[in-house]
C-alpha positions as CSV (number, residue, x, y, z in Angstrom):
1,M,79.6,128.6,55.3
2,S,78.4,132.1,55.4
3,G,80.3,135.2,56.4
4,G,83.7,133.3,56.5
5,R,86.6,133.3,54.2
6,T,86.5,131.4,50.9
7,P,88.1,128.0,51.4
8,S,91.5,127.6,49.8
9,I,92.0,124.7,47.3
10,R,94.8,122.3,47.9
11,K,96.1,119.9,45.2
12,L,98.0,116.7,46.0
13,K,99.9,114.3,43.7
14,A,99.4,110.6,44.3
15,G,101.6,109.5,47.2
16,A,101.8,112.9,48.8
17,T,101.0,113.3,52.6
18,L,98.3,115.8,53.5
19,V,98.7,115.7,57.3
20,R,100.6,113.4,59.7
21,Q,99.3,111.8,62.9
22,G,100.4,113.8,66.0
23,D,100.8,117.2,64.2
24,S,98.8,120.1,65.5
25,G,96.0,121.2,63.2
26,A,93.7,124.2,62.8
27,T,92.0,123.4,59.5
28,L,89.8,120.7,58.1
29,F,89.5,119.4,54.6
30,V,86.7,118.5,52.2
31,P,87.8,116.3,49.3
32,L,86.5,117.5,45.9
33,D,88.3,114.9,43.8
34,G,90.4,111.8,44.4
35,I,90.9,109.2,47.1
36,L,92.9,109.6,50.4
37,R,94.2,106.8,52.6
38,V,93.7,107.1,56.4
39,E,96.5,105.6,58.5
40,V,96.5,105.3,62.3
41,D,99.8,104.2,63.9
42,G,101.1,103.2,60.5
43,V,98.1,100.9,59.7
44,R,95.7,101.7,56.8
45,V,92.2,101.8,58.2
46,A,90.1,103.4,55.5
47,E,90.0,105.2,52.1
48,L,87.9,108.3,51.8
49,G,86.9,110.7,49.0
50,P,84.3,113.3,48.1
51,G,81.5,113.4,50.6
52,A,83.9,113.0,53.6
53,V,85.1,115.6,56.1
54,L,88.7,115.2,57.2
55,G,90.6,116.7,60.1
56,E,87.6,117.9,62.1
57,R,88.7,116.4,65.4
58,A,91.8,118.5,65.7
59,V,89.8,121.6,64.9
60,I,86.8,120.9,67.2
61,E,88.8,119.4,70.1
62,G,91.7,121.8,69.8
63,G,94.2,119.0,69.7
64,R,96.4,117.1,67.3
65,R,95.8,115.1,64.2
66,T,94.6,111.6,65.1
67,A,95.6,110.1,61.7
68,T,97.9,110.4,58.7
69,L,96.2,111.2,55.4
70,V,98.0,110.1,52.2
71,A,96.8,110.7,48.6
72,V,96.1,107.4,46.9
73,T,95.3,109.3,43.6
74,A,95.7,112.9,42.6
75,C,93.5,114.9,44.9
76,R,91.9,118.3,45.1
77,L,90.6,119.4,48.5
78,A,88.9,122.5,50.0
79,E,90.8,123.6,53.1
80,I,88.7,125.4,55.7
81,A,90.2,127.2,58.7
82,G,88.7,126.4,62.1
83,L,88.1,130.1,62.8
84,D,85.8,130.3,59.8
85,I,83.7,127.4,61.2
86,A,83.5,128.9,64.7
87,S,82.4,132.3,63.3
88,D,79.9,130.6,61.1
89,Q,78.4,128.7,64.0
90,D,77.9,132.0,65.9
91,A,76.3,133.8,63.1
92,G,72.8,132.8,63.9
93,P,70.3,130.9,61.7
94,H,71.0,130.9,58.0
95,N,70.3,128.8,54.9
96,T,72.8,127.3,52.5
97,G,72.2,125.9,49.0
98,P,71.8,122.2,48.6
99,L,75.0,120.1,48.3
100,R,73.3,117.7,45.9
101,A,69.9,117.1,44.3
102,E,67.4,115.6,46.7
103,P,67.5,111.8,46.3
104,Q,64.4,110.0,45.2
105,D,62.7,107.5,47.6
106,P,64.5,104.2,47.0
107,L,61.4,102.1,47.6
108,A,59.5,104.1,44.9
109,V,62.4,103.7,42.4
110,L,62.6,100.0,43.0
111,S,58.8,99.6,42.7
112,R,58.9,100.9,39.2
113,A,60.5,97.7,38.0
114,M,59.5,95.3,40.8
115,G,55.7,95.3,40.8
116,P,52.7,94.4,38.6
117,P,52.6,93.9,35.7
118,H,56.3,93.1,35.5
119,F,56.5,91.3,38.8
120,P,53.7,89.8,41.0
121,I,54.5,91.7,44.2
122,T,56.1,95.0,45.1
123,P,59.2,95.4,47.5
124,A,56.8,96.4,50.3
125,D,55.1,92.9,50.0
126,L,58.3,91.0,50.7
127,R,58.3,88.8,53.8
128,G,60.6,89.8,56.6
129,D,62.0,93.1,57.8
130,W,63.4,95.1,54.8
131,T,64.8,98.5,54.5
132,F,65.8,100.3,51.3
133,E,68.5,102.9,51.0
134,S,70.2,104.9,48.2
135,Y,73.5,106.5,47.7
136,G,75.2,109.0,45.4
137,A,78.7,109.8,44.3
138,A,80.3,109.9,47.7
139,S,82.4,107.9,50.2
140,F,80.7,106.1,53.1
141,V,81.1,103.2,55.6
142,A,78.9,100.1,55.5
143,E,79.3,96.9,57.4
144,G,83.0,97.8,58.2
145,F,83.9,98.6,54.6
146,T,84.8,102.0,53.3
147,I,83.0,102.5,49.9
148,T,83.6,105.1,47.3
149,A,81.0,105.5,44.6
150,R,81.4,107.3,41.3
151,E,78.9,107.7,38.5
152,I,80.0,105.8,35.3
153,P,78.5,106.0,31.8
154,H,75.8,103.4,31.0
155,K,72.6,103.5,29.0
156,G,69.0,103.8,30.4
157,G,69.7,105.0,33.9
158,R,72.2,106.1,36.5
159,T,75.0,103.6,37.2
160,M,77.6,103.7,40.0
161,G,81.0,102.1,40.0
162,L,82.4,101.2,43.5
163,R,85.8,101.1,45.2
164,I,85.7,99.0,48.4
165,T,88.3,98.5,51.1
166,D,88.5,97.0,54.5
167,G,91.7,99.0,55.3
168,G,93.8,96.1,54.0
169,A,92.7,94.9,50.5
170,T,90.9,97.1,48.0
171,I,88.8,96.1,45.0
172,A,87.0,98.1,42.3
173,Y,83.6,97.0,40.8
174,L,82.5,98.4,37.5
175,S,79.5,96.7,36.0
176,D,77.3,97.9,33.2
177,H,80.1,100.3,32.1
178,A,80.0,102.0,28.7
179,P,83.2,104.2,28.5
180,Q,82.9,104.4,24.7
181,Q,80.0,106.9,25.3
182,L,82.7,109.4,26.3
183,G,84.8,108.7,23.3
184,T,87.0,106.0,21.8
185,G,90.1,106.7,23.9
186,S,93.7,106.0,22.9
187,H,93.0,102.2,22.5
188,G,89.8,102.6,20.5
189,V,87.5,100.9,23.1
190,G,86.6,103.8,25.4
191,E,88.0,106.6,27.5
192,H,89.9,106.0,30.6
193,H,87.8,108.7,32.2
194,Q,88.4,110.3,35.6
195,A,85.7,108.3,37.5
196,A,87.0,105.0,36.3
197,R,90.6,105.8,37.1
198,V,89.8,107.0,40.6
199,L,87.9,103.8,41.3
200,A,90.6,101.5,39.8
201,E,93.7,103.4,41.0
202,G,96.1,100.8,42.5
203,V,93.5,98.3,43.5
204,E,94.4,94.6,44.2
205,L,91.4,93.5,42.1
206,L,89.4,95.2,39.3
207,V,86.1,93.4,38.6
208,H,84.9,94.7,35.3
209,D,82.1,94.4,32.7
210,A,83.4,92.3,29.8
211,R,80.2,91.7,27.7
212,Y,81.8,92.4,24.3
213,T,85.1,92.2,22.5
214,A,86.9,95.1,20.7
215,D,85.7,93.6,17.4
216,E,82.1,93.5,18.6
217,L,82.0,97.0,20.1
218,P,81.3,99.0,16.9
219,T,78.0,97.2,16.4
220,R,77.0,96.6,20.0
221,G,78.6,99.4,22.0
222,A,75.3,101.4,22.0
223,F,73.8,98.8,24.4
224,G,75.7,100.2,27.3
225,H,78.4,97.7,28.0
226,A,82.2,97.5,27.7
227,A,84.7,95.5,25.7
228,A,86.9,93.1,27.7
229,E,90.0,94.7,26.3
230,Y,89.0,98.0,28.0
231,A,89.2,96.4,31.4
232,L,92.8,95.4,30.8
233,G,93.7,98.8,29.5
234,L,92.1,100.5,32.5
235,A,94.0,98.2,34.8
236,E,97.3,99.1,33.1
237,A,96.5,102.8,33.2
238,A,95.4,102.8,36.8
239,G,98.0,100.4,38.2
240,A,95.5,97.7,39.2
241,H,97.2,94.3,39.9
242,R,94.5,91.9,38.8
243,V,91.4,91.9,36.5
244,L,88.4,89.7,36.9
245,L,86.2,89.7,33.7
246,F,82.5,89.2,34.2
247,H,79.1,90.1,32.8
248,H,79.8,88.1,29.6
249,D,77.5,88.0,26.6
250,P,75.1,85.1,27.4
251,R,75.5,84.0,23.8
252,R,79.2,83.4,24.3
253,S,80.0,79.8,25.0
254,G,82.2,78.6,27.8
255,A,85.0,77.7,25.3
256,E,84.8,81.2,23.8
257,V,85.1,82.8,27.3
258,A,88.1,80.6,28.0
259,E,89.7,81.7,24.8
260,L,89.1,85.4,25.6
261,E,90.6,84.8,29.1
262,R,93.7,83.2,27.6
263,R,94.2,86.0,25.0
264,L,93.9,88.8,27.6
265,A,96.0,86.9,30.1
266,R,98.8,86.8,27.6
267,A,98.4,90.5,26.9
268,G,98.2,91.3,30.6
269,A,101.4,89.4,31.4
270,A,103.4,91.9,29.4
271,A,102.1,94.7,31.7
272,D,102.3,92.6,34.9
273,V,98.5,92.5,35.2
274,S,96.9,89.2,36.0
275,V,93.6,88.5,34.0
276,A,91.0,85.8,34.7
277,A,87.4,85.2,33.9
278,A,84.9,85.0,36.8
279,R,83.6,81.6,37.6
280,E,80.7,80.6,39.8
281,G,82.0,79.3,43.1
282,S,85.5,80.5,42.8
283,E,87.3,82.0,45.8
284,I,89.8,84.8,45.6
285,R,92.1,85.8,48.4
286,L,93.4,89.3,48.7
287,G,95.8,91.1,50.9
């Protein structure tokens, strides 16, 4: 905005209601941190976070709120008055600073790894009709799913963790996650940092990197992966119900993975968190 008032900052605790369906509204909201649940007629239809704009219909159409917004996690939002938007639209041409760095061309990025001499063809040489897209730390909708992406620590490149919901069930997916890069944390295997907690908060299923064990982490943690014990600790801290361990060290035998699963399942039972190792061909029902 230019020429308008500075947006006010609203803070919500997890479980607090921001607006209710049917209420009149003269402001819109831009989430800065956290996740909000969108409910229509009492039914959860989406989860949204930074990158979304909320409440715009009531402002633009001069009507009432079309949905209820409830904080899933602690949230911080910019609240913008409708009058500020209208005055800004009438102010004539103007420039604003970029919201985020200009993304790189996804085809060019993929071609760095997929192409000679590492690979015989480039992505552009694939048969069929292909498109390549990229995303940043934002919330967006794809194929009927609401996806929230957050950058998580890894080594050697930018890595995103994901929170995915269809309005009913919600899962979090954190692969190639190295939380120990941010410190050892209270359990000695990595920080329960904000991005990880936002992604895992209250999910039905947390799918998490489990390449190493806590005993192996001191000598292998620099390779950019997590200890399996971290996944359980994150689930406990974030209120996740189930943990699925994957991305195991390829040198670990099936029997060793099974023993790791049994050990963490026993530890998880004390905190009412179900723990299992991912298996090819398995089917998991949620909701």
